[in-house]
TIVEX-597537 format. One line per 2 residues: number of its first residue (from 1); their letters; for each residue x, y, z of C-alpha. Coordinates in steps of 0.2 Angstrom, whole numbers. Layout:
BEGIN
NUM	a	X,Y,Z; ...
//
This chain:
BEGIN
1	md	-36,129,110; -18,127,112
3	ni	-7,138,102; 3,128,89
5	nv	17,136,78; 20,130,60
7	kq	36,120,65; 25,110,77
9	lk	11,108,64; 23,101,52
11	ly	28,88,65; 9,83,66
13	tm	5,82,48; 10,66,38
15	qn	19,69,22; 14,55,9
17	ti	28,50,-3; 25,40,-18
19	kf	38,31,-29; 35,21,-45
21	lk	48,8,-45; 54,-1,-61
23	pn	41,-12,-71; 43,-31,-70
25	qv	51,-37,-87; 37,-50,-89
27	tg	21,-43,-84; 25,-25,-87
29	lq	17,-20,-70; 27,-9,-59
31	ki	27,-10,-40; 23,7,-29
33	ql	33,11,-14; 21,22,-2
35	ng	28,30,13; 42,17,13
37	tv	31,2,11; 32,-8,-5
39	yk	16,-12,-13; 15,-26,-27
41	py	1,-24,-40; -12,-38,-43
43	ti	-26,-39,-56; -43,-45,-49
45	ce	-39,-63,-56; -23,-64,-48
47	ls	-30,-60,-30; -37,-78,-29
49	dt	-19,-84,-29; -15,-74,-13
51	rf	-22,-74,4; -31,-58,1
53	ge	-48,-60,10; -43,-74,21
55	vd	-41,-74,40; -31,-84,53
57	kd	-38,-95,67; -39,-80,78
59	gy	-49,-69,64; -35,-58,59
61	sy	-34,-55,40; -17,-60,33
63	it	-16,-45,22; -18,-29,32
65	qw	-11,-15,19; -18,-14,3
67	fn	-26,-1,-9; -34,1,-27
69	yk	-26,12,-40; -31,13,-58
71	gl	-40,-4,-59; -26,-14,-49
73	ty	-25,-19,-31; -8,-16,-23
75	va	-4,-27,-8; 10,-24,4
77	v	25,-35,1
//
């Protein structure tokens, strides 16, 4: 096993940063910025209006970055 000092270990570990952005004036929902990527919240009913779950002609998903948090699905903008 290689000897790795603490400074090198910090380079290998990913620091996750989360920032809650200002809420939308109409819906009251707020976007989240996670590691520099902005995610927009959707309820389960609103996901049908997006391309969530659809694939292109090559079989790749249109939406590749998303996560669930407190009953909402956050999709990368």
